[in-house]
C-alpha positions as CSV (number, residue, x, y, z in Angstrom):
1,X,76.7,-175.0,-104.3
2,X,75.3,-171.3,-105.6
3,X,71.7,-170.4,-105.0
4,X,70.9,-169.6,-108.4
5,X,72.3,-172.7,-109.9
6,X,69.3,-175.0,-111.8
7,X,68.4,-178.3,-110.3
8,X,69.7,-180.8,-112.9
9,X,66.8,-182.3,-115.2
10,X,66.1,-185.9,-116.4
11,X,66.1,-184.6,-120.6
12,X,67.3,-187.2,-123.0
13,X,68.2,-184.9,-125.8
14,X,67.6,-188.1,-128.0
15,X,64.1,-187.9,-127.1
16,X,64.2,-184.1,-127.7
17,X,65.3,-184.7,-131.3
18,X,63.1,-187.4,-132.1
19,X,60.2,-184.9,-130.9
20,X,61.6,-182.0,-133.6
21,X,61.9,-184.3,-136.4
22,X,58.3,-185.5,-135.8
23,X,57.0,-182.1,-135.7
24,X,58.6,-181.2,-138.7
25,X,57.1,-184.0,-141.0
26,X,53.6,-183.8,-138.9
27,X,53.4,-187.8,-139.1
28,X,55.1,-190.5,-137.2
29,X,55.7,-192.7,-140.6
30,X,57.5,-190.2,-142.4
31,X,59.6,-189.1,-139.4
32,X,60.4,-192.5,-138.5
33,X,61.5,-192.7,-141.9
34,X,63.6,-189.9,-141.4
35,X,64.9,-191.3,-138.5
36,X,65.8,-194.9,-140.0
37,X,63.9,-196.1,-137.1
38,X,60.5,-197.9,-136.8
39,X,57.3,-196.2,-136.1
40,X,56.8,-197.9,-133.1
41,X,59.9,-197.4,-131.4
42,X,59.6,-193.5,-132.7
43,X,56.4,-193.4,-130.4
44,X,57.9,-195.5,-127.4
45,X,60.2,-192.7,-127.4
46,X,58.2,-189.7,-127.6
47,X,55.8,-191.5,-124.4
48,X,59.1,-191.1,-122.9
49,X,60.0,-187.9,-123.6
50,X,56.4,-187.0,-122.6
51,X,56.7,-188.8,-119.1
52,X,60.2,-186.8,-118.3
53,X,58.1,-183.7,-119.1
54,X,55.4,-184.7,-117.2
55,X,52.5,-183.4,-120.4
56,X,51.5,-184.8,-123.5
57,X,53.1,-183.1,-126.7
58,X,51.9,-184.5,-129.9
59,X,48.4,-185.5,-130.9
60,X,47.6,-188.2,-133.6
61,X,44.7,-186.9,-136.4
62,X,43.7,-189.4,-139.0
63,X,46.0,-187.2,-141.3
64,X,49.4,-187.3,-139.1
65,X,50.3,-185.9,-136.0
66,X,49.3,-182.2,-134.5
67,X,51.2,-180.5,-131.2
68,X,49.2,-179.9,-128.2
69,X,49.8,-176.6,-126.6
70,X,52.7,-177.9,-124.7
71,X,54.0,-179.2,-127.9
72,X,53.7,-175.6,-129.5
73,X,55.5,-174.1,-126.5
74,X,58.3,-176.7,-126.2
75,X,58.8,-177.0,-129.9
76,X,61.1,-173.9,-130.0
77,X,62.9,-174.5,-126.6
78,X,64.1,-178.2,-128.3
79,X,65.3,-176.5,-131.3
80,X,67.3,-174.1,-128.9
81,X,68.5,-176.9,-126.9
82,X,69.7,-178.9,-129.7
83,X,71.3,-176.3,-131.1
84,X,72.8,-175.2,-127.9
85,X,73.9,-178.9,-127.4
86,X,75.8,-179.0,-130.8
87,X,77.5,-175.5,-130.1
88,X,78.6,-176.7,-126.8
89,X,80.5,-179.7,-127.9
90,X,81.7,-177.7,-131.3
91,X,83.0,-175.3,-129.0
92,X,84.5,-177.4,-126.7
93,X,86.4,-179.5,-129.1
94,X,87.5,-176.0,-130.9
95,X,89.4,-175.4,-128.0
96,X,91.7,-178.3,-128.2
97,X,91.7,-178.7,-132.0
98,X,92.9,-176.6,-134.9
99,X,90.1,-175.3,-137.5
100,X,88.2,-177.9,-139.7
101,X,86.2,-177.2,-142.4
102,X,84.2,-179.8,-144.1
103,X,82.8,-178.7,-147.6
104,X,80.1,-181.0,-148.9
105,X,79.1,-181.7,-152.3
106,X,76.4,-184.2,-154.0
107,X,77.2,-185.7,-157.5
108,X,78.0,-184.0,-160.4
109,X,78.9,-180.7,-158.6
110,X,82.5,-179.1,-158.7
111,X,83.9,-177.9,-155.8
112,X,87.7,-177.9,-156.1
113,X,88.1,-174.1,-156.8
114,X,86.0,-173.3,-154.0
115,X,88.1,-175.3,-151.5
116,X,91.6,-174.0,-152.7
117,X,90.1,-170.3,-152.2
118,X,89.3,-171.7,-148.9
119,X,92.5,-173.1,-147.9
120,X,94.1,-169.7,-149.4
121,X,92.0,-167.7,-147.2
122,X,92.3,-170.3,-144.0
123,X,95.6,-171.3,-144.3
124,X,95.8,-172.5,-140.6
125,X,92.5,-174.3,-141.0
126,X,92.2,-178.2,-142.1
127,X,89.9,-178.0,-145.1
128,X,88.1,-181.3,-146.3
129,X,85.3,-182.6,-148.3
130,X,82.5,-185.1,-148.3
131,X,80.6,-186.3,-150.7
132,X,77.0,-186.0,-149.5
133,X,74.3,-188.5,-151.2
134,X,71.7,-186.9,-153.3
135,X,69.2,-187.3,-150.3
136,X,71.6,-185.8,-147.8
137,X,72.2,-182.6,-148.2
138,X,70.1,-181.1,-145.3
139,X,70.6,-184.0,-143.0
140,X,74.4,-183.8,-143.0
141,X,74.1,-180.0,-142.5
142,X,71.8,-180.3,-139.2
143,X,74.0,-183.0,-138.0
144,X,76.9,-180.6,-138.5
145,X,78.6,-183.4,-140.5
146,X,79.6,-181.1,-143.0
147,X,79.8,-177.1,-142.6
148,X,78.4,-176.0,-146.0
149,X,77.2,-178.3,-149.0
150,X,76.6,-177.6,-152.8
151,X,73.8,-179.1,-153.9
152,X,70.7,-179.3,-156.1
153,X,67.3,-178.0,-155.2
154,X,64.7,-178.8,-153.8
155,X,64.7,-179.8,-150.6
156,X,63.7,-178.6,-147.2
157,X,65.8,-175.0,-146.2
158,X,64.4,-174.0,-142.8
159,X,66.9,-173.7,-140.2
160,X,69.3,-173.3,-143.3
161,X,71.1,-170.3,-145.0
162,X,71.3,-170.7,-148.7
163,X,72.4,-168.8,-151.6
164,X,71.9,-169.9,-154.7
165,X,74.8,-169.6,-157.4
166,X,73.4,-170.1,-160.3
167,X,70.5,-172.0,-162.5
168,X,70.7,-174.7,-165.1
169,X,67.6,-175.5,-167.6
170,X,65.0,-178.5,-166.6
171,X,65.4,-180.9,-169.2
172,X,64.4,-184.3,-169.8
173,X,66.2,-187.4,-171.4
174,X,64.5,-189.6,-174.0
175,X,65.1,-192.3,-175.8
176,X,65.8,-192.6,-179.9
177,X,63.1,-194.2,-180.2
178,X,60.6,-191.7,-178.2
179,X,57.9,-189.5,-179.8
180,X,59.6,-186.5,-179.2
181,X,63.1,-187.1,-179.5
182,X,63.4,-185.3,-182.5
183,X,62.1,-182.5,-181.7
184,X,64.1,-179.2,-180.4
185,X,62.3,-178.4,-177.2
186,X,59.9,-180.2,-175.4
187,X,57.2,-178.0,-173.2
188,X,55.1,-179.3,-170.2
189,X,52.3,-179.3,-172.7
190,X,54.6,-182.1,-174.8
191,X,54.8,-184.3,-171.8
192,X,51.5,-183.3,-169.5
193,X,50.5,-187.3,-170.8
194,X,53.7,-188.8,-170.2
195,X,54.3,-191.1,-166.7
196,X,57.2,-190.2,-165.5
197,X,59.2,-192.4,-162.9
198,X,58.9,-191.9,-158.9
199,X,62.4,-192.3,-157.4
200,X,61.9,-194.7,-154.8
201,X,62.8,-193.4,-151.0
202,X,62.5,-189.9,-152.5
203,X,61.3,-187.0,-150.4
204,X,57.9,-186.3,-151.5
205,X,58.4,-182.2,-152.4
206,X,61.7,-183.8,-154.1
207,X,59.6,-186.4,-156.6
208,X,56.5,-184.0,-157.1
209,X,59.2,-181.0,-158.5
210,X,61.0,-183.7,-160.6
211,X,57.8,-185.6,-162.2
212,X,55.7,-181.6,-162.4
213,X,53.0,-183.1,-160.1
214,X,50.9,-181.4,-160.0
215,X,51.0,-180.7,-164.3
216,X,50.6,-176.9,-165.2
217,X,46.9,-177.2,-165.7
218,X,46.1,-179.0,-161.8
219,X,46.0,-183.0,-163.5
220,X,48.0,-185.2,-161.6
221,X,50.9,-186.8,-163.2
222,X,50.8,-190.3,-164.4
223,X,52.7,-192.5,-162.6
224,X,55.9,-194.4,-164.2
225,X,58.1,-197.0,-163.3
226,X,59.9,-196.8,-159.6
227,X,63.8,-196.5,-160.1
228,X,66.8,-195.9,-157.8
229,X,68.4,-192.0,-158.2
230,X,71.0,-192.2,-160.5
231,X,74.9,-191.0,-159.3
232,X,75.1,-188.4,-162.5
233,X,72.8,-186.2,-164.5
234,X,72.3,-188.6,-167.2
235,X,70.6,-191.9,-167.8
236,X,69.5,-193.8,-170.2
237,X,65.9,-194.1,-171.0
238,X,63.9,-196.9,-171.8
239,X,62.3,-196.9,-175.1
240,X,58.9,-194.8,-175.2
241,X,59.4,-193.5,-171.8
242,X,60.8,-189.9,-170.2
243,X,62.9,-189.1,-167.7
244,X,63.5,-185.7,-165.7
245,X,67.2,-185.0,-165.4
246,X,68.0,-183.6,-161.9
247,X,69.9,-180.3,-162.8
248,X,68.7,-177.1,-161.7
249,X,69.5,-174.6,-158.7
250,X,72.9,-175.4,-157.3
251,X,73.5,-173.5,-154.3
252,X,75.2,-173.5,-151.3
253,X,73.9,-173.9,-147.8
254,X,75.0,-173.7,-144.3
255,X,73.2,-174.4,-141.0
256,X,71.9,-170.9,-139.1
């Protein structure tokens, strides 16, 4: 064995990924939800990683969690390690497989012309499409399920390259019986006291954007009923309720 060969290190990449997610959310509960696991299980995995490294990476606080000095040092190295691992797998597979390009898209967005153009420019590649749930564009990219995704903002874009394709107006869907239904246009002041619904299991930033919370004057938005996300950009509104319609700023994103 050459003198420069590194000594093997017992480091579980799954635990490293868990640490990165906790560091990103700064909260064990939110990180556990993002990882589709339980908070106690996630805590045990972080403890195992800390044991493997021989140092504490995270401190719990009343508001969540924060990185220790060792955690601050390890975080960028952990992110680089995960990227290198993904690249190692991709390059190795690519050496024995024809090139594949997977384009993701969310509901209500048409990618057919772009896919046709990709196939024309890359005749030797297999170009595929994959429908991505409304709340999974970022996860699909970071998990390498897709190479690029066309989706609507907002969602976290760190570690992603983002190109804004065009802007769409943000609108409110009203029932015919609503007091604002006859108006030609509606302002934020008009709906300042309207209880807009919360979408269950939605990202807090996404929910705050569509509920306009806080309002322009700084007041918190009144709570409305919880709802499931719609698969389209229109929905029926219960009498007397206003609903935000999800259509603004389609973007194309790819991992950095």
